Structure formats: structure tokens, C-alpha cells
N, C-alpha and C positions, 0 to 999 in steps of 0.2 A: 103593593106589598103582597107576597104570597103568605097566607096565614098558617101554613102547614106546621111550621116549627113551633110558633107560639101556641097554637091550638093543641098540638100534640103534647107539649110539655104541660100545658094547663090541664088537659084531661088526666094525665098521669098524676099530677099534684092533687087534683080534686079527688081522684080515686083513692089515694092514700089517706087524705083527710077524712073522706067518707068512711073508710074502713076503721080508722081510729075512733070516730064518733059512734059508729055502730057497735064497736067493742066497749064503748063506755070510757075511752081514754081521752085525756085532755091534750089537744094538739100542741099546746104550749109546753108540754112536758119534754118535748124533744128540742125545744129552742134553747139549748144550753150554749153559752158563749165559748166555753173551753173547747168542746169537740168541734164546733163550727170553725173556730180559728185554726185548729190543728188540721182538720180535713181540707178546707179550702186553701188555707195558706200553705200547708205542707205539700198538697198536691201541685199547686202552681209552682212552688219552689223546685220540686224534683223534676217537673216537666221542663222548667227553665234550664236546669242543670243538664238535661239530656239533649238540648238543642243549642241554637245560637241566639244571641241577644235580640236580633231583629225579629225573630219569630215571636218572642215573648212580648216585645214592645207593640207588635201588631195585633195582639189578641183582641183588643177592643174593636178594631176595624173588622176583624174576621167575624166576631159575634154580630156586629151590625149588618155585615153582608149576609150572614146566614139568615137573619131575621127579615131583612128588607128586600133582598134581591128577588126579582121576578123575571125569569128569562122571557124574552120576546117570543111569542108563538112562531113556530117555523113557517106557518102559512103566510104570516104577515111579511116575513123576511123574503120569502119567495115572490110575493106580489110586488114588493119594492124592486127586486132585482129584475123581474120580468118587465116592469115599466121602463126601467133604465135600458134594458135590452131593446125594447121597442123604439125608444128614442134614438139609441145609437145606430140601430139598423136603418132608421128612416133618415136621420140627419148626419150620421157619422159619429165616430168616437169623440172627436173634439167638442161636439155639441153638449157633452155631459159636463163640461167645465162649470156651467151655470147650475146644472141640476144637482151636482154633488154638494152644493152649499146647503141644500135642504135635506140631505141625508143625515139622519140622526145617529145611525150606527157608526161608531168611529172606525172599526176595522174595515167595514165596507167602503167608507170614505177614503181611507188610506190606500186601499187596494185600487180603487178607481183612479186616484191621483197618479199612482205609479203607472197604470195602464195608459192614461191620457198623456203622460210624459214620454211614452214610447218605450217603456221597459220591455225587454225581451220576454216573451211568454214563459219560457222555462225559468228564467231568472226571477220573474215576478212570483211564480208559484213557489220557488225555493224560499224567497224572502217571507212570504205570507205563512208558509208551513213552518218556518223557523220560529215565527212569532207565536203560532199555535203551540208548538212544543215548549217554548219558554213559558207560556201561560200555564200549560199543564204541569210543569215542574214547580212553578210558583204556587199554584193551587194545592199541589200535593204537600208542600212545606207548610202552607197555612192550615191545612186540615190535620197535619201530623201532631201538633201540640195538643189538640183536643182528644185525639185517639190515645195519645200518651197519657193524658190526664185521666181518661177513662180507665186505663190499665192500672195507674198508680193509686187512684182514690180508694178502692176497697182495701188495699194493703195499708195505706196510711190510716184508714179507719180502724183496722185491726190493731195497729200500733197504739192508737189512742185507747182502745179497749184494754189492752194489756197494761198500759200505764195506769189506767183507772183501777184495774183489778189488783195491782200491786198496792195501791193505796187502800183498797178494801181489806187486803190481808193485814195491813198495818193497823187496822181498826177493829179487829175481831173481838176485842174486849168490850165493844159497845154494840151488842146485837140490835139495838133499836134503830141504828143507822144503816145496817147492812143492806136491807131491802132497797132503800133509796139509792145507795151508792152503787149497788150491783146494776140496778136499772139504768142509772146514769152512765155506767161504764159501757153499756152496749149501744148508747146513742151514737158514739163515734163510728162504730161499724155500720150502723143504719145510714148515717150521712155519707159515709164512704161509698157504700153500694148504691145508695139513692142518687148521689151526684154523678156517679160514673154512668149509670144506666138511664137516667132521666135527663141529664144535662149534657155532659161532655161527649159521650159517644153519639147521641143523636145530632149534636151540632157538627161533629166531625163528619158523620155520614152525610149530613145535609150539604156541607161544603164540597164533599166529593161528588155528590149528585149534581150540584150546580156546575161544577167544573166540567163534568161529562156533557151536560146540555149545552153549555156555552162553547166548548171546544167543537162539538158537533155542528153548531150553527156557524162557527168560523170556518170549518171545513166545507160546509155547504156554500158559504159566501165565496170561498176560493173557486169552487166549481162555477159559480155564477159569473164571477169576474172573468174567468178564463173563457167562458162562452161568449160573454159580451165582447171581449177583446178579439175573439175569432170571428165575430160577426154572425154567430149562429142565429137561425130563425127563432124569434121569441117564443113561438109555440113549442118548439123543440126544447128550448131552455126551460120552459115551465114544466114540461114532462120529465126532463132529466132531474130537475131539482126536487120535484114532488116525489120522485122515486126514492130520494134520499131521506125523506121525512119518516118519522116513526109511524107505523101502521095506524095508530089511533088518530094522529093529527091529520093524516091523509084522508082517512075515512070521514072524519068530522067535516072536512072541507067539501068533500063530495056530497055529503048529506045536506050541507048548507046550500 
């Protein structure tokens, strides 16, 4: 698991709690049921209204993906493809029938199966590129609901504050309660802004970043399969694929 998302959100939450404690405030003073229900329930509701049902039903899986997904390092993928290229060069493409059973990456395995079945190189590339594009669109839809929630949450919080202030104005005859009621009124705005910028937008951006990395690896895989199918020298395959890696990953491998 890549700890970036949980660690980042945790740092933000701890920073807010530390600020409250240093200011002498009680963190439990913002844990009010009414604004929490309005902000989180209302935000999810309007985000659902702006999309389709399957996007909303899949929100749990998307959160799990944002937290648990850890892209395979590009260098490991290149090494796997180069090993397959070496065997195909030495024993022929059909020799990979047994080798692909040990391939853990589903996209690489499907591509190799098509190549072994004798699929035309151009048609093979078209099939795999279509799968990459379909994944890119699906990932965009998965991230959209979180970015939408990040946009709606502050406004929902303001609505909650306005509602609470209306109640304050109705109780002006009792000055002893005004301070507490006014403070509670702004808790909804706090949770709206906090949830948008600490939870929803970071998760949406995380999903977008994961999609970029995974699609880049799929595109790298397509190039590797094309070279294996063409019988390219494994050393040349390695050089071609490493040139497609991000500079950081390529430099780390050279240093190792």
C-alpha cells in the first residue's frame, strides 16, 4: 500500500487539532451532529444528483483504490518484458505460452496471449490502445465524483451556517445563548471547507494521478509486446522501454 494519501490526510487533521489545542479550544466543540450530517450527507447527495447512479455506488471502491493502490515500479515491468523478449528471441514466440502463466500483470498477459494467437501487429496495437482509452475514461468518471464533492462541500457548509444564523436571529431575546449558537453556526462552514480540501479533492487528485501512472505503464507494455512480436533484440527492447520511463525511475535504476 502507498501511504501517501492516509499520511497526508493524517498530517492535515493533526495540524488542525494541534492549532485548536494551542489556541485553547476543545476539539470536541466542532463534533456537532447536525452540521456533520448536513455537510457530508448533503455533499454526497448533490454529487450523486450531478452524475449517474453507478458513479455513486462505486464510491467505496474508489476510496479503497485511492488508499490501497500502489503502482508497480516501471523498472520491474521493463525487466519482466525484457525477460520475455529474451525467451521469445531464443525459443520463438510460441514458447511464451508457458511463461505467460507466471505473468502477474493482467494487461501484459492479455497482450501476449493475443500476440501468441497470431493477431496482426496493427490490430493488436489497436485493441490494446482501445483498452487503455477505456480505462482512462473509466478512471476519469471515478475521480469526478470526488472533485465534484470538493466543489460542493464549502457551499453546503455555508447553507448550514445560514440556517443556523436564522435560528440565532430567532433567539435574540436570550443573549446568554447567542455566543454558543453563533459559534455552532460556523461549524458547518468549517466542515464544508475542511472536507473539501482535506478529504474530497485530495482523493480525487490521487485517483487522477494513479490513472496517469497506470495508463503510462499500459502504454509502455504495448510497446514491449509490439517489440516482442517483431522479434526485436532484447537489449534494444530494454533501451527503448527504459527511454519511456520517467527520468527519476530511469536514474534510480542506473544508480542501482
